[in-house]
N, C-alpha and C positions, 0 to 999 in steps of 0.2 A: 245681749242675748244671754239669758240665764241658763245655767247648767243644773243638772239634778244634784241634790245634796248627797255627799258621800260621807263615809265613816271617818271621823277625825281620830288621829292617833298621836300619842306622845312623840315629841321631837319633830312634829310636822304633820301635815295633813296630806293624805294620799287618796286617789280616787281610781275608779274603774275605767272611765272613758274620757275621750277628748274629741271634740268636734273640730275638724280641720279649719273651719272658717273663723275660729276664735281670734287668732292673731290679727286678722284683717280689721277687726273692729278697734284695734289699739293703735292705729297709725298716728293718732294724735301725740303719742309719746315716743315715736321713733319708728325705725324700720322693723317690719315683722320678721320673725325668725323662721328660717327654713325648717327648723325643728317642729314647728307647729303642726304640720300635717301628718307627721309620722311619730310624734312622741307618745309616751305611755298610753295604753288603751287595752281594752279587752273586747274585741280584737283590735289590734293596731292596723291602721290603714296600710302602711308600708310593710312589705315582707321583711323578715329578719335578715334576709340576705341583701337588703338594699344598700346602695353605696353610702359611704359616710357623707354627712352634711358638708356642703361646700364651705371653703374657708370663709370666715367672717369678713365682711367688707372692712377695709382700713379707713377709719374715720380720721379727719384732720384733727389732731389733738387741740383741745381747748385749754388754755392756760388755767391751772387751778389757782384760785385766790391764795395769796401768801400772807395776807394781812386782812384784818377786819375793816370793811369800808362802811361808813355811815352816810346815809343820805338824809340831810336835815330837812329837805322839802317834803318828805313823805310823812303823812299823818298816820301814825301807828295807832289807830283807834279801834281796830277790829279784834275783839277779845274772844279767846276760846277758853277762858278760865272756867266757865260753867261746865263745858264738855270735859275738861281736864280734871274736874273735881267729881265726876261721876263715880258713885260708890262702887260700881261694877269694875272699875279699874284698880280697886284695892290699893296696894302700895305703888302709886304711879311714878314713873320716871319718863322723861322725854326731852327731846330737843328738835328744833326746826332751824334750818340754816338756808339763807339765800345762796343758791349755788352759783349765782353770777358774781356776787360781791364778796361772799364768804362771811357775811354778817350773821350772827346768831340772832334770830328773831324771837325765839321762844325757848325757855329752858326751865326744866323742873328736875333738879338733881342730875343733870346731864353728864357730869363728870364722874359720877359714881359707877364703878364697874360692878355689874350684876349679871345674873344668868339671863341669857337672851334666847333660849330655846333654839328653834331651827334657823333663826337668823345667823347662827354660827356657820351655817352652810355657805354663807356669802364669804366669810373669812377663809374657810376651807378651800373654796373654789378659787379665790384670789391667790392663795398660796400655791395651789396646784398649778395654776397658769404660770406663775412666776418660776417655780422650781422645775416643773416637768415640761412646760411649754404647751401651746395649744394643739400641736400636731402629735404629741406623744400618744402611743397606744399601748395597752396592756396585752401581753402575749402569753398564751397558753401553749405549752410544748409537749410533745411526746418524744422521748429519747430511748435509745437502746439500753436495756438493763444490763446488769453485771452477770446474769446467768443465761444459759440457753433458753430461748422461748420467752424471755422476759422483756417487757416494755415498761416505761415509767411515765405516768401522766403528771406533769409538773405545773402546778398552779402559779400564775403570775399576777394574782390580784384582780382578775377580771370577773367581777360578780355578775356581769350580764351574760356570760357564756350560757347557752341554753341546751337543755337535754331534749328539746323538741326537734323534729326533723327539719332540715334546712328548708326554708321557704315558709315556715310556720310563724305567724305573728306572736310576739310575746310582749310582756310589759316593757321591754327595752327594745325600741325600734333599732334595727340595724345590727343587732347582737350576733356574734358568731355562734356556730352550732357544733356540738360534739359529733354529729353525723358527718360534717365536713372534715373534721379532724380524723375521724376513724377511716374515712376513705383514703386520705393521704397516707395514713399509717399502713393500711393494708397494701397499698401499691408499693410503698417503699420497702416493706417487709418482704413482700413476694420477690422483689428485685434483688434484695440482699441475702435472703435466706430461702431460696427455692426449695419447696418440699418440706419445710419446717413450719409448724404451726405455732401461734402465740398461745402460751399456756399460763402466763402470769402477768397481772397488771399491778404495778406498784404505784401508790398514791403519794406524791410528794407535795406537801403544803408548807414546806419550811420557809418559804419567802416571807411569811408573816410569823412573828413570835407570839407566844401566849401572854396573858390569857385571851381567849377568844371573845369573852364577854366582859365589858367594862364593869368593874365592881359596883359602881353607883347606879347602874341601870336597873330598872325593875324587870324582873323575869317575865312579867305578864306581857311585855311587848312582843315576845315571840309568838304567843298564842293569839294576841290581837292582830298580828300580821304586819307590824311596822318594821321589825328589825330582826335579823338573824344573828347568830354567832358570826363574828368576823374572821373568816379564814381565807387564805390565799387561793384555795381551790374550792369552788362551789359552782352550782348551776342555778340560773334563774333567781338569784338572790335567795336561794334556799326556800322558795315559795312552794306551797303544796300545789297551787295552780299557777303555772308559769305565765298565764295570760292576764292575771289580775295584779294590780299594784298592791292591793290590800289582801293578803292571803297568809294563813298561818305558816310559821316557819318551823323547821324541825330542830332536833337536838344534835344532829350529826351532819353538817353540810358536806364535809369531806366524803363521808360514806355514801351520801346520796349521789354526789357527782361520780364517784368511782363505780357504783353499781350501774348507773346509767351508761357510762362509757364501756364497761366490761361487756354489756349485752351485745355490743357489736362484734364480739369475738367468740361468742359461744360459751362453752363450759371452761371458764378460766378461774384460777385462784386470784383473790384480791388481797393484797397486803399493803402495809404502809412503810414508807422509808424515804430515802433521798436518792436523787439521781447520781450516778457515777460522774466524777469530774471529767469533762471533755467528751462525754458520750455523744455518739452520732445522733443527729436530730432526724426523726422520722416524719414529723409533721408539726405545723404551727397554725394557729388561728389568732386573730387580733381583734381587740375591741374597737369601738368607735374612738375617734380622737378625743383627747381631754376636753377640747372646746365643746364637743357634743355632750360628753358625760357631765360637764358642768351644767349645761342647760337642762339635761334630764334630771339632775338632782335638785335643781332649784325650782323648776316648774311645778312639780308635784311633791317636793320636799322628800326626796328619796333618801332615807337614812343609810341604806346599804351602800350605794355609790359614794356617798359623802365619806363614810368611814373607810372605805377602800382607798379613796383618793388621799385621805389624810395619812393613811399608813404608807402608801407608795411615796407620797411626798417626803415623809420622814426618812424612808429608805434611801431615796435619791439624794436627799440633803445630807445623808451620812450620820443622822442622829440615832438610828436604831430602827427596829421593826416591830415595836410594841406600842401599846397605847401611851405608855410613859414617855415615848420619844417624840410624840406629835408636837407638843408645845415648843420644844427646842427647834423644831423645823419650821413651824407655821409663823411664829412671832418674828424671826429674822426675815422671813420671806415677805411679811407684811411691811416691815420696816423699809424694804427695798422700794416701796411705792412712795416713799418720801413723807409718810405720816407716822409719827412715833406712836406705836401701839401701847400707850401707857395704860396699865391696869388690865390688859388683855391676858386671859389665861385660857388655854385650850386643853381640855381634858379628852375630848373626842372630836370627830369630824362632823357629827350630825347635830350636836346641840342637845342630845338627849339627857346629858348629865346635869344635875343641879349645880355642879362645881365649876362649870364654865363661867367665864367672866368677860363682859364687853361693856365699856361705857357707851351710852348713847352718843356722846360727843365724838367718839372715834368713828362711829358709823356714819354720822352726818358728814364728816370729812371724807371718808372713803367713798361714799356714794356720790360726791361731787365728781370724782374721777370716773366712777362707773357711769354716771349720766353722760359724761363727755366721751365715754369709751376710750379714755386715754390709758397709756401704759399697758395696752393689751387686755383691758378689762371689758371689751365688747361682749364676749360670751356671757359674762355675768349680767350685763344689762339685758341682753336678749333672753336670758333664762328667767328673768323676774316675771312673776304672774302679773297680769293686768286686771285692775279692778273691774268686776262685772263681765269679764271677757274670757280670761284664760287661767288655766292651772288652779292653784288652791285659792284664788280670789274669784273664781267663776261659780262657786257653789251658791245655792239659793239663799244661804244665810249670811253671805258676805256682801257688803255694800248694797244692802236692800233698803227699801223704804226711802226716806229722805236722803240717806247717804248715797243713793244711786246717782245723785247729781254729779258725783265725781267719777262715774263709770268711764273707763277709757283714759282717764287723766292721771291715774296712779299706777306706778309699777312698784311692787313691794314684795319682800319676803315675809311670809307668815311664820309663826312659831307657836307651838303649844307643848308644854309639859304640865305635869300635875300641879305645879306651883306657879304657873304663869302663862300668860298669852303675850305675844309680841308681834309687832308689825314695823317694818323699816324699809325705806326705799326712797323713791323720787316722785315728785308731784309737779305737773305742769299746771300751775294755779290758774284760776279763772281770769286773772289780769295778765296772764302770760309769764309770770315770774317762775323761773325754775327753782324748786325747793328740794331740799333733802330732809329727811326726818327719821327719827327712831323713837318708837313708843313702847314702853313696857308696862304691863299690868301684872304685878307680882304679889304673891301671897295666897290668901284664901279666895281663889278666883273660881268662877263658874263659866260655862260656855258663853253666857251673855256678855262676857268681857270682849268677845270678838266684835259684837255690834257696837259696844262703847268705843272700841279702838277705831272702827270704821267711821262712826259719827264724828269723832274728834278729827280724823284725817280729812273727812269731807268739809268740816268747818275750816280747817287750815287751807284747803283748796279754795274755798270761797273768799277767805281773807287775803291770800296772796301776800304781797309786799306790805300790806297795811296791817299785818299781824302784830298785835300788841304783845309785849313781853309779859304782861300780867293780865 
């Protein structure tokens, strides 16, 4: 079932709507996600006050191959050399691996570490699950200020926090609301300070350090609607329209959040600062668990959640609270999965920077674990879009025409920046062979590179374990 085409944005593709039935069509690649019926939309089916997604089912770990196994009896005569040489792929890199045996079936400069666009979100998600854990939630607090009549709104990195009234659907299903927080604060304030009104709201965004904009990002992304400044305090991902995934972002996320919160208290002054140490807590709201945030960022390639998760991962890993601290947190977290991240360089969480580096060979190894949902990577598997069915692979220009023969058989993360298109994930091949793959089209690329990537992937699906190395 095809979805309407949506605007594509650098660092990933985001859309306006999601039809709840989408995941059902992808059973061939595994269990459907509970996120499907409630994830990103305008409007979203589930209210923003909906309960968090239930914990992921625990799969029986499947041993990850530790050595390459060759099967001499298999005739590797099915070539995808023509599709891999398509001029639309520009500077092509790629690798395909048999997920059952570990054997590399196809390789074109697979060891070369290159920019991978939004495929970086897979690494960010894996690191967040390892460091934070699937049940971790991001908390926004209000505490007592240091002056009479003063309260402090303290951001905790939850970019899904909404300025819309509780019960309103937003781009982030299940997100907490400022209105809920304000009710808590008013009740606590009245009990603790009878007869005294709140006169000042202080905005504390110190949880994240600066800069708020990664220097290699193109500023146009804010106007195009894919990416905001990354601050610890913001509402609705700083979207102009909270209900839309793709919506222009502002120049002052902290100010937008503060103004929205202050309205609940009438005529009050708004300033910026930090909360007093040990201040009494007047109210708290929490995000969905990391397991759900991971699925939300992968399904429609949400840059905002990805970069917030990367920053919180760095903070909890103890490497710092700035963009420059992310690599030192993510790379060791990835190493904990038992795969050496040789060549990996992490500049941001979203993949928007040209300076990120991931070898396709690393991804084909990591996706073996994702496919088996081992080491706690089930949320990553469930968040991957399904070809022709869900998320950023459900648009009319993805897996169309002859490539639609692989509909429902491919789960993969899409990526796009100005200098490349990427696609990486897992394939349940026509012959039943489980495959992992990572394909990059880099250089002077056009949107038609997406169709070339899809055609190549569909050819790999057709070949299965007969895939020829050349």
